[in-house]
LUMVO-655717 format. One record per atom (N, C-alpha, C): atom name; residue in one letter; x, y, z; chain. Coordinates in steps of 0.2 Angstrom, whole numbers, plus 5000, padded with zeros to 4 digits. Layout:
@a = CA r = A east = X north = Y up = Z c = A
...
//
This chain:
@a = N r = M east = 5004 north = 5049 up = 5249 c = A
@a = CA r = M east = 5004 north = 5046 up = 5243 c = A
@a = C r = M east = 4998 north = 5041 up = 5243 c = A
@a = N r = A east = 4997 north = 5037 up = 5248 c = A
@a = CA r = A east = 4992 north = 5032 up = 5248 c = A
@a = C r = A east = 4985 north = 5035 up = 5247 c = A
@a = N r = S east = 4984 north = 5041 up = 5250 c = A
@a = CA r = S east = 4977 north = 5044 up = 5250 c = A
@a = C r = S east = 4976 north = 5047 up = 5243 c = A
@a = N r = R east = 4981 north = 5048 up = 5239 c = A
@a = CA r = R east = 4980 north = 5050 up = 5232 c = A
@a = C r = R east = 4979 north = 5044 up = 5227 c = A
@a = N r = Q east = 4982 north = 5038 up = 5229 c = A
@a = CA r = Q east = 4981 north = 5032 up = 5225 c = A
@a = C r = Q east = 4976 north = 5028 up = 5227 c = A
@a = N r = Q east = 4973 north = 5028 up = 5233 c = A
@a = CA r = Q east = 4968 north = 5023 up = 5235 c = A
@a = C r = Q east = 4962 north = 5026 up = 5238 c = A
@a = N r = I east = 4957 north = 5022 up = 5239 c = A
@a = CA r = I east = 4951 north = 5023 up = 5242 c = A
@a = C r = I east = 4951 north = 5019 up = 5248 c = A
@a = N r = G east = 4952 north = 5021 up = 5254 c = A
@a = CA r = G east = 4953 north = 5017 up = 5260 c = A
@a = C r = G east = 4960 north = 5014 up = 5260 c = A
@a = N r = F east = 4962 north = 5010 up = 5265 c = A
@a = CA r = F east = 4969 north = 5008 up = 5266 c = A
@a = C r = F east = 4969 north = 5001 up = 5268 c = A
@a = N r = G east = 4974 north = 4998 up = 5267 c = A
@a = CA r = G east = 4975 north = 4991 up = 5268 c = A
@a = C r = G east = 4980 north = 4990 up = 5274 c = A
@a = N r = G east = 4982 north = 4983 up = 5276 c = A
@a = CA r = G east = 4986 north = 4982 up = 5281 c = A
@a = C r = G east = 4993 north = 4980 up = 5280 c = A
@a = N r = I east = 4995 north = 4982 up = 5274 c = A
@a = CA r = I east = 5002 north = 4981 up = 5272 c = A
@a = C r = I east = 5006 north = 4988 up = 5271 c = A
@a = N r = V east = 5012 north = 4988 up = 5274 c = A
@a = CA r = V east = 5016 north = 4994 up = 5274 c = A
@a = C r = V east = 5022 north = 4992 up = 5271 c = A
@a = N r = S east = 5025 north = 4995 up = 5265 c = A
@a = CA r = S east = 5031 north = 4994 up = 5262 c = A
@a = C r = S east = 5036 north = 5000 up = 5263 c = A
@a = N r = F east = 5042 north = 4998 up = 5264 c = A
@a = CA r = F east = 5047 north = 5004 up = 5265 c = A
@a = C r = F east = 5054 north = 5001 up = 5263 c = A
@a = N r = E east = 5059 north = 5005 up = 5262 c = A
@a = CA r = E east = 5066 north = 5003 up = 5261 c = A
@a = C r = E east = 5070 north = 5005 up = 5266 c = A
@a = N r = L east = 5075 north = 5001 up = 5269 c = A
@a = CA r = L east = 5079 north = 5003 up = 5274 c = A
@a = C r = L east = 5086 north = 5004 up = 5270 c = A
@a = N r = D east = 5090 north = 5009 up = 5274 c = A
@a = CA r = D east = 5096 north = 5011 up = 5271 c = A
@a = C r = D east = 5102 north = 5006 up = 5274 c = A
@a = N r = T east = 5102 north = 5000 up = 5273 c = A
@a = CA r = T east = 5106 north = 4995 up = 5276 c = A
@a = C r = T east = 5107 north = 4989 up = 5271 c = A
@a = N r = G east = 5111 north = 4985 up = 5273 c = A
@a = CA r = G east = 5112 north = 4979 up = 5268 c = A
@a = C r = G east = 5107 north = 4973 up = 5270 c = A
@a = N r = Q east = 5107 north = 4968 up = 5265 c = A
@a = CA r = Q east = 5102 north = 4963 up = 5266 c = A
@a = C r = Q east = 5103 north = 4958 up = 5272 c = A
@a = N r = V east = 5110 north = 4957 up = 5274 c = A
@a = CA r = V east = 5111 north = 4953 up = 5280 c = A
@a = C r = V east = 5108 north = 4957 up = 5286 c = A
@a = N r = C east = 5109 north = 4963 up = 5287 c = A
@a = CA r = C east = 5107 north = 4967 up = 5293 c = A
@a = C r = C east = 5099 north = 4967 up = 5293 c = A
@a = N r = I east = 5096 north = 4967 up = 5287 c = A
@a = CA r = I east = 5089 north = 4967 up = 5287 c = A
@a = C r = I east = 5086 north = 4961 up = 5289 c = A
@a = N r = K east = 5088 north = 4955 up = 5287 c = A
@a = CA r = K east = 5086 north = 4949 up = 5289 c = A
@a = C r = K east = 5087 north = 4948 up = 5297 c = A
@a = N r = T east = 5093 north = 4949 up = 5299 c = A
@a = CA r = T east = 5095 north = 4949 up = 5306 c = A
@a = C r = T east = 5091 north = 4953 up = 5310 c = A
@a = N r = S east = 5090 north = 4959 up = 5308 c = A
@a = CA r = S east = 5085 north = 4964 up = 5312 c = A
@a = C r = S east = 5078 north = 4961 up = 5312 c = A
@a = N r = A east = 5076 north = 4958 up = 5307 c = A
@a = CA r = A east = 5069 north = 4956 up = 5306 c = A
@a = C r = A east = 5068 north = 4950 up = 5311 c = A
@a = N r = K east = 5073 north = 4946 up = 5312 c = A
@a = CA r = K east = 5072 north = 4940 up = 5316 c = A
@a = C r = K east = 5072 north = 4942 up = 5323 c = A
@a = N r = G east = 5075 north = 4948 up = 5325 c = A
@a = CA r = G east = 5075 north = 4950 up = 5332 c = A
@a = C r = G east = 5070 north = 4954 up = 5334 c = A
@a = N r = L east = 5064 north = 4955 up = 5330 c = A
@a = CA r = L east = 5059 north = 4959 up = 5332 c = A
@a = C r = L east = 5054 north = 4955 up = 5337 c = A
@a = N r = D east = 5051 north = 4959 up = 5342 c = A
@a = CA r = D east = 5047 north = 4956 up = 5347 c = A
@a = C r = D east = 5040 north = 4955 up = 5345 c = A
@a = N r = Y east = 5037 north = 4959 up = 5340 c = A
@a = CA r = Y east = 5030 north = 4960 up = 5339 c = A
@a = C r = Y east = 5029 north = 4957 up = 5332 c = A
@a = N r = F east = 5034 north = 4956 up = 5328 c = A
@a = CA r = F east = 5032 north = 4954 up = 5321 c = A
@a = C r = F east = 5036 north = 4948 up = 5320 c = A
@a = N r = S east = 5033 north = 4943 up = 5316 c = A
@a = CA r = S east = 5036 north = 4937 up = 5314 c = A
@a = C r = S east = 5039 north = 4937 up = 5307 c = A
@a = N r = L east = 5045 north = 4934 up = 5306 c = A
@a = CA r = L east = 5047 north = 4934 up = 5299 c = A
@a = C r = L east = 5044 north = 4928 up = 5295 c = A
@a = N r = A east = 5040 north = 4930 up = 5290 c = A
@a = CA r = A east = 5036 north = 4925 up = 5287 c = A
@a = C r = A east = 5034 north = 4928 up = 5280 c = A
@a = N r = E east = 5033 north = 4923 up = 5275 c = A
@a = CA r = E east = 5031 north = 4925 up = 5268 c = A
@a = C r = E east = 5023 north = 4926 up = 5267 c = A
@a = N r = S east = 5019 north = 4923 up = 5271 c = A
@a = CA r = S east = 5012 north = 4924 up = 5270 c = A
@a = C r = S east = 5010 north = 4931 up = 5273 c = A
@a = N r = L east = 5007 north = 4935 up = 5268 c = A
@a = CA r = L east = 5004 north = 4942 up = 5270 c = A
@a = C r = L east = 4997 north = 4942 up = 5270 c = A
@a = N r = D east = 4993 north = 4937 up = 5270 c = A
@a = CA r = D east = 4986 north = 4937 up = 5269 c = A
@a = C r = D east = 4982 north = 4935 up = 5276 c = A
@a = N r = G east = 4986 north = 4934 up = 5281 c = A
@a = CA r = G east = 4983 north = 4933 up = 5288 c = A
@a = C r = G east = 4981 north = 4939 up = 5292 c = A
@a = N r = V east = 4979 north = 4938 up = 5298 c = A
@a = CA r = V east = 4978 north = 4943 up = 5303 c = A
@a = C r = V east = 4983 north = 4944 up = 5308 c = A
@a = N r = E east = 4989 north = 4941 up = 5307 c = A
@a = CA r = E east = 4994 north = 4942 up = 5312 c = A
@a = C r = E east = 4999 north = 4947 up = 5309 c = A
@a = N r = R east = 5003 north = 4949 up = 5314 c = A
@a = CA r = R east = 5009 north = 4954 up = 5312 c = A
@a = C r = R east = 5014 north = 4950 up = 5309 c = A
@a = N r = L east = 5016 north = 4952 up = 5303 c = A
@a = CA r = L east = 5022 north = 4948 up = 5300 c = A
@a = C r = L east = 5026 north = 4954 up = 5296 c = A
@a = N r = I east = 5033 north = 4951 up = 5295 c = A
@a = CA r = I east = 5037 north = 4955 up = 5292 c = A
@a = C r = I east = 5040 north = 4951 up = 5286 c = A
@a = N r = C east = 5042 north = 4954 up = 5280 c = A
@a = CA r = C east = 5044 north = 4950 up = 5275 c = A
@a = C r = C east = 5049 north = 4954 up = 5271 c = A
@a = N r = H east = 5054 north = 4950 up = 5269 c = A
@a = CA r = H east = 5060 north = 4953 up = 5265 c = A
@a = C r = H east = 5058 north = 4950 up = 5258 c = A
@a = N r = P east = 5054 north = 4954 up = 5253 c = A
@a = CA r = P east = 5052 north = 4951 up = 5247 c = A
@a = C r = P east = 5058 north = 4948 up = 5242 c = A
@a = N r = S east = 5063 north = 4952 up = 5242 c = A
@a = CA r = S east = 5069 north = 4950 up = 5238 c = A
@a = C r = S east = 5071 north = 4943 up = 5239 c = A
@a = N r = T east = 5071 north = 4941 up = 5245 c = A
@a = CA r = T east = 5074 north = 4934 up = 5247 c = A
@a = C r = T east = 5068 north = 4929 up = 5249 c = A
@a = N r = M east = 5062 north = 4932 up = 5249 c = A
@a = CA r = M east = 5057 north = 4927 up = 5251 c = A
@a = C r = M east = 5051 north = 4926 up = 5246 c = A
@a = N r = T east = 5047 north = 4931 up = 5245 c = A
@a = CA r = T east = 5041 north = 4930 up = 5241 c = A
@a = C r = T east = 5043 north = 4931 up = 5233 c = A
@a = N r = H east = 5048 north = 4935 up = 5232 c = A
@a = CA r = H east = 5050 north = 4936 up = 5225 c = A
@a = C r = H east = 5057 north = 4933 up = 5223 c = A
@a = N r = V east = 5059 north = 4928 up = 5227 c = A
@a = CA r = V east = 5066 north = 4926 up = 5226 c = A
@a = C r = V east = 5067 north = 4923 up = 5220 c = A
@a = N r = T east = 5062 north = 4920 up = 5216 c = A
@a = CA r = T east = 5063 north = 4916 up = 5210 c = A
@a = C r = T east = 5063 north = 4921 up = 5204 c = A
@a = N r = L east = 5062 north = 4928 up = 5205 c = A
@a = CA r = L east = 5062 north = 4932 up = 5200 c = A
@a = C r = L east = 5069 north = 4934 up = 5198 c = A
@a = N r = S east = 5071 north = 4936 up = 5192 c = A
@a = CA r = S east = 5077 north = 4938 up = 5190 c = A
@a = C r = S east = 5078 north = 4945 up = 5192 c = A
@a = N r = Q east = 5084 north = 4947 up = 5192 c = A
@a = CA r = Q east = 5086 north = 4954 up = 5195 c = A
@a = C r = Q east = 5082 north = 4959 up = 5190 c = A
@a = N r = P east = 5082 north = 4959 up = 5184 c = A
@a = CA r = P east = 5078 north = 4964 up = 5180 c = A
@a = C r = P east = 5071 north = 4963 up = 5181 c = A
@a = N r = A east = 5068 north = 4958 up = 5183 c = A
@a = CA r = A east = 5061 north = 4957 up = 5184 c = A
@a = C r = A east = 5059 north = 4960 up = 5191 c = A
@a = N r = K east = 5064 north = 4959 up = 5196 c = A
@a = CA r = K east = 5063 north = 4962 up = 5202 c = A
@a = C r = K east = 5063 north = 4970 up = 5202 c = A
@a = N r = A east = 5068 north = 4972 up = 5198 c = A
@a = CA r = A east = 5069 north = 4980 up = 5197 c = A
@a = C r = A east = 5062 north = 4982 up = 5194 c = A
@a = N r = N east = 5060 north = 4979 up = 5189 c = A
@a = CA r = N east = 5054 north = 4981 up = 5185 c = A
@a = C r = N east = 5048 north = 4981 up = 5190 c = A
@a = N r = A east = 5048 north = 4977 up = 5195 c = A
@a = CA r = A east = 5042 north = 4976 up = 5200 c = A
@a = C r = A east = 5044 north = 4981 up = 5206 c = A
@a = N r = S east = 5049 north = 4984 up = 5206 c = A
@a = CA r = S east = 5051 north = 4989 up = 5212 c = A
@a = C r = S east = 5053 north = 4985 up = 5218 c = A
@a = N r = I east = 5056 north = 4979 up = 5217 c = A
@a = CA r = I east = 5058 north = 4974 up = 5223 c = A
@a = C r = I east = 5065 north = 4975 up = 5224 c = A
@a = N r = S east = 5067 north = 4979 up = 5228 c = A
@a = CA r = S east = 5074 north = 4980 up = 5229 c = A
@a = C r = S east = 5077 north = 4976 up = 5235 c = A
@a = N r = E east = 5083 north = 4975 up = 5236 c = A
@a = CA r = E east = 5086 north = 4972 up = 5241 c = A
@a = C r = E east = 5085 north = 4975 up = 5248 c = A
@a = N r = R east = 5083 north = 4981 up = 5248 c = A
@a = CA r = R east = 5082 north = 4985 up = 5254 c = A
@a = C r = R east = 5074 north = 4985 up = 5256 c = A
@a = N r = L east = 5070 north = 4983 up = 5252 c = A
@a = CA r = L east = 5063 north = 4983 up = 5253 c = A
@a = C r = L east = 5060 north = 4978 up = 5259 c = A
@a = N r = I east = 5056 north = 4981 up = 5263 c = A
@a = CA r = I east = 5053 north = 4977 up = 5269 c = A
@a = C r = I east = 5046 north = 4978 up = 5268 c = A
@a = N r = R east = 5042 north = 4973 up = 5270 c = A
@a = CA r = R east = 5035 north = 4974 up = 5270 c = A
@a = C r = R east = 5032 north = 4971 up = 5277 c = A
@a = N r = L east = 5028 north = 4975 up = 5280 c = A
@a = CA r = L east = 5025 north = 4974 up = 5286 c = A
@a = C r = L east = 5018 north = 4972 up = 5285 c = A
@a = N r = S east = 5015 north = 4967 up = 5287 c = A
@a = CA r = S east = 5008 north = 4965 up = 5287 c = A
@a = C r = S east = 5005 north = 4966 up = 5294 c = A
@a = N r = V east = 5001 north = 4971 up = 5295 c = A
@a = CA r = V east = 4998 north = 4973 up = 5301 c = A
@a = C r = V east = 4992 north = 4969 up = 5302 c = A
@a = N r = G east = 4991 north = 4966 up = 5308 c = A
@a = CA r = G east = 4985 north = 4962 up = 5309 c = A
@a = C r = G east = 4980 north = 4965 up = 5312 c = A
@a = N r = I east = 4976 north = 4962 up = 5317 c = A
@a = CA r = I east = 4970 north = 4965 up = 5320 c = A
@a = C r = I east = 4972 north = 4967 up = 5327 c = A
@a = N r = E east = 4978 north = 4968 up = 5329 c = A
@a = CA r = E east = 4980 north = 4970 up = 5336 c = A
@a = C r = E east = 4978 north = 4977 up = 5337 c = A
@a = N r = D east = 4979 north = 4979 up = 5343 c = A
@a = CA r = D east = 4978 north = 4986 up = 5345 c = A
@a = C r = D east = 4984 north = 4990 up = 5342 c = A
@a = N r = G east = 4982 north = 4996 up = 5340 c = A
@a = CA r = G east = 4987 north = 5000 up = 5337 c = A
@a = C r = G east = 4993 north = 5002 up = 5342 c = A
@a = N r = D east = 4991 north = 5002 up = 5348 c = A
@a = CA r = D east = 4997 north = 5004 up = 5353 c = A
@a = C r = D east = 5002 north = 4998 up = 5354 c = A
@a = N r = D east = 5000 north = 4992 up = 5352 c = A
@a = CA r = D east = 5005 north = 4986 up = 5352 c = A
@a = C r = D east = 5010 north = 4987 up = 5347 c = A
@a = N r = L east = 5008 north = 4991 up = 5342 c = A
@a = CA r = L east = 5013 north = 4991 up = 5336 c = A
@a = C r = L east = 5018 north = 4996 up = 5337 c = A
//
């Protein structure tokens, strides 16, 4: 899909997990190589749960309109070696 929509690629990957919000945040905090953080404009590896972090102030209808679900996760990939990921 990305190759049809973009010219080149960025460092953010978004996906949805088939689990609840509590499990998502608990799992994110237990990662070894990604830090749970809101800033996605740096060069370090970060993971974000937009619904409760970057988009927490939006109403549920606004989140739905922006495709921000409770299951959405965003990874910001930094400048590290691909084998480290």
